[in-house]
Structures are given as structure tokens and as C-alpha cells.
C-alpha positions in Angstrom: 16.8 -15.3 -16.0 13.6 -14.3 -18.5 10.8 -16.1 -16.7 8.9 -15.6 -13.2 12.5 -16.1 -11.6 13.5 -12.8 -12.8 10.5 -10.8 -11.3 11.1 -12.8 -8.1 14.8 -11.3 -8.0 13.8 -7.8 -8.7 10.7 -7.7 -6.2 12.9 -9.3 -3.6 15.8 -6.6 -3.9 13.2 -4.0 -3.9 11.7 -5.0 -0.7 14.8 -5.9 1.0 16.4 -2.9 0.0 13.7 -0.7 1.3 13.4 -2.6 4.8 17.0 -1.8 5.0 17.5 1.5 4.5 14.4 2.3 6.0 15.2 0.8 9.3 18.8 -0.9 10.3 20.8 1.0 8.1 18.9 4.5 7.8 20.6 6.0 10.9 24.1 4.9 10.5 23.9 5.9 6.7 22.5 9.5 7.7 25.4 9.9 9.8 28.0 8.7 7.5 26.9 10.8 4.3 24.2 13.1 5.7 20.5 13.4 4.9 20.5 14.7 1.6 23.1 11.9 0.3 20.8 9.4 1.8 17.8 10.4 0.5 19.4 10.6 -3.0 20.8 7.0 -2.6 17.4 5.7 -1.2 15.6 6.9 -4.3 18.3 5.9 -6.5 17.9 2.4 -5.0 14.5 2.2 -5.0 14.0 3.5 -8.7 16.9 0.9 -10.0 15.2 -2.4 -8.1 11.6 -1.1 -8.9 12.8 -0.5 -12.6 14.1 -4.1 -12.6 11.0 -5.5 -11.2 9.1 -3.7 -14.3 11.2 -4.7 -16.6 11.6 -8.5 -15.6 7.6 -8.3 -15.1 7.0 -7.2 -18.8 9.5 -9.5 -20.0 8.1 -12.8 -18.3 5.9 -15.1 -19.9 2.0 -15.0 -19.1 1.5 -18.6 -17.4 -1.8 -20.5 -17.3 -3.8 -18.8 -14.4 -4.1 -20.9 -11.0 -7.8 -20.6 -11.2 -10.7 -19.6 -13.2 -11.7 -16.0 -13.2 -15.2 -15.1 -13.7 -17.6 -12.0 -12.8 -18.0 -13.1 -9.3 -14.5 -12.4 -8.4 -14.4 -9.4 -10.8 -16.9 -7.9 -8.4 -15.1 -8.8 -5.4 -12.3 -7.1 -6.8 -14.0 -4.2 -8.0 -15.5 -3.5 -4.6 -11.8 -4.1 -2.7 -10.5 -1.5 -5.3 -13.2 1.1 -4.2 -12.5 0.8 -0.6 -8.8 0.8 -0.9 -9.1 4.0 -3.2 -11.0 5.8 -0.2 -8.5 4.5 2.3 -5.7 5.9 0.2 -7.3 9.4 -0.4 -8.5 9.8 3.2 -4.7 8.9 4.4 -3.9 12.5 3.6 -6.0 14.2 6.1 -4.7 14.7 9.9 -2.9 11.6 9.5 0.0 11.3 12.5 2.0 9.0 10.1 2.2 11.6 7.7 5.9 13.8 7.6 5.5 16.7 9.8 2.3 15.5 11.4 3.9 13.4 14.6 2.3 15.8 17.0 -1.3 15.0 16.1 -0.5 11.4 17.6 -0.6 12.4 21.3 -4.4 14.1 21.3 -5.9 13.5 17.8 -9.1 11.4 17.7 -9.4 9.0 15.0 -11.6 10.3 12.4 -12.6 9.0 9.0 -10.5 6.1 7.4 -8.0 6.6 10.3 -10.8 5.3 12.5 -10.7 2.1 10.2 -6.9 1.4 10.8 -3.9 3.9 11.8 -2.4 2.5 8.5 -4.9 3.4 5.8 -2.1 4.2 3.1 -0.4 1.0 3.8 -3.8 -1.2 3.5 -4.8 0.5 0.5 -1.6 -0.8 -1.4 -1.9 -4.2 0.2 -5.8 -4.3 -0.8 -4.5 -3.2 -4.3 -1.9 -6.3 -4.6 -5.0 -8.7 -3.3 -7.5 -7.5 -5.7 -5.1 -8.2 -8.4 -4.3 -11.4 -7.4 -8.0 -12.1 -7.3 -8.0 -11.7 -10.9 -4.9 -12.4 -12.5 -3.5 -15.3 -10.7 -0.5 -15.9 -13.1 3.0 -16.5 -11.6 4.6 -13.3 -12.2 1.6 -11.2 -11.1 1.4 -13.3 -7.6 5.0 -12.6 -7.2 4.8 -9.1 -7.8 1.4 -8.4 -6.1 2.6 -10.4 -3.2 5.6 -8.4 -2.8 3.4 -5.2 -2.4 1.3 -6.9 0.1 4.5 -7.9 2.0 5.9 -4.3 1.7 3.1 -2.4 2.7 2.0 -4.6 5.9 5.3 -5.6 7.2 6.2 -1.8 6.7 3.3 -0.8 8.7 4.3 -2.9 11.5 7.9 -1.5 11.1 6.6 2.0 11.1 4.7 1.5 14.3 8.0 0.4 16.2 10.0 3.0 14.5 7.3 5.6 15.5 6.9 4.8 19.2 10.9 4.7 19.6 10.8 8.2 18.1 7.9 9.3 20.2 7.3 7.3 23.5 4.4 8.9 24.3 2.4 10.1 21.7 2.6 7.3 19.2 1.8 4.5 21.8 -1.1 6.8 22.5 -2.4 6.7 19.0 -2.0 3.1 18.9 -4.4 2.7 21.8 -6.9 4.6 19.9 -6.8 3.0 16.7 -6.2 -0.4 15.4 -3.3 -1.8 12.8 -6.0 -4.3 11.6 -8.8 -2.8 9.5 -12.4 -2.2 11.7 -10.9 -3.6 14.9 -11.0 -0.5 17.1 -14.6 0.0 15.7 -15.4 -3.8 17.0 -13.7 -2.8 20.0 -15.6 0.7 20.5 -12.2 2.4 20.5 -13.2 4.5 17.5 -16.4 5.4 15.8 -16.9 5.2 12.0 -17.6 8.6 11.1 -16.7 11.9 9.2 -15.2 10.1 6.0 -15.2 13.3 4.2 -15.4 14.4 0.6 -11.8 14.2 -0.1 -11.9 10.5 1.0 -15.4 9.5 -0.5 -15.5 11.7 -3.8 -11.5 11.7 -4.0 -11.8 8.0 -3.9 -14.6 7.2 -6.4 -12.8 9.6 -8.7 -9.2 7.9 -8.2 -10.9 4.6 -8.5 -12.7 5.2 -11.6 -9.7 6.6 -13.2 -7.2 3.9 -12.5 -9.8 1.1 -13.5 -10.4 2.9 -16.7 -6.7 3.6 -17.4 -6.5 -0.6 -17.8 -8.4 -0.3 -21.1 -5.4 2.0 -22.9 -2.7 0.5 -20.9 -3.6 -3.1 -20.4 -5.9 -3.7 -23.4 -8.7 -4.9 -21.3 -11.2 -3.2 -19.1 -11.3 -3.6 -15.1 -13.6 -2.5 -12.4 -17.2 -1.5 -13.6 -15.7 -0.2 -17.1 -16.1 -4.3 -17.4 -19.7 -4.5 -17.4 -20.0 -0.9 -19.2 -17.8 -0.9 -22.2 
């Protein structure tokens, strides 16, 4: 396979093995081989399947775009990536979903990006995928970006189920104070948008500027605001 079907096969393997190893097979394999060996297996499978996907993506041809892309879509994509970058950077602070922070779920009040959604990191990945579909609607990119969106959003829902099973008191309480979908808890007045903080705003802007600038040397064309400044 040397076309988009290779990207589809690699992306399918990457997403499927991630879900299987993160959920139904995780505990049986840990009991069988132990935590350390499982972590090594998980990492190896992820690297192999992701590497195969990237190799297939580079080998696949550039097909005709499904729609025309002008400044309007570029502006939307740029704004989406800025919000995604802010969500990503804000997700590293006082987030009960992070390893070792589960105790926060019972009593923490949603603040910053966690008031927007309890899965800011996952939504940042999904928004990355959506923004790239908008401005690069070719077959292989639709598959790769679609796989990232699927992995992020389904993974977030499965994470809720797993966290609730592990912490039947704390995590459901956190769910009641937050929302899976962005801004729903704010609209329902269960959370208040405040206190984003410099780590989210300034960090998000910096990573957004750096990542979009990196398209120039890596992809050969400017992205984000560099499209208009370069």
C-alpha cells in the first residue's frame, strides 16, 4: 500500500491499539507482566504504529483538495489553533485528570481552562485536527487528522468512565462541576470563566507562535499569522 490506504491502516492500528491497551487489556496485561513491562509494551506499540502512520503519510500522494482554501478558512484555523494552544498549556495546572492529581477531583473548583472543559488537553488535540482539516483537505490529511480527533474525543469519554470507576466519589463530583463539551458548564452556570493565568495565556501564545512558525522550515509554507507576515 503506497497511497492513502496506508495512512488509514496505520492510523487505524494506532488508534485501536491505544484504546485496547488503555482500557480493556490494561489490567489483564499488568497482572500478567507487571507495570514496568506493560509500560514498555504500551510505548513500543505506540511508537511502532505511529511511526508506520507517519511513514505512510509521507509516502502517500498529495490528492486534489476537497474544497478551496482562502484567507477566511486560514483565519478560522489560526484562531482555533490559538485557543487549542491555550487549552493545552492550561491543562498542566491543577488538573485532576493528570497522574498523581486524582485527589483534586473531590474538592477542586474548576478554574481557568478547566472551567471551559474538564478535558482541555484532549480538546486541544481535537481542535488541532479540525484546524488542519480546514486548511489542508486532502485525503491523507483527512485520515490522519480525523484519527487524532477520534482518539482525543473518544479517549476523553473513556477516561471519564475509567476515572469514575477508580474514584466513584471524587470523579463524579468533578463531572458535576465541569463539562465534557467546551463552555457548557459555563453556560449552565456550573462554572465561571476566570483565572486563566499567565501559564495558559502567555504559554499558549508562545507555543502557538512557535508551532505555526515551524511550518515554514518543516513544511515549506507559512501557517498562522506568519501567512500574512512572511
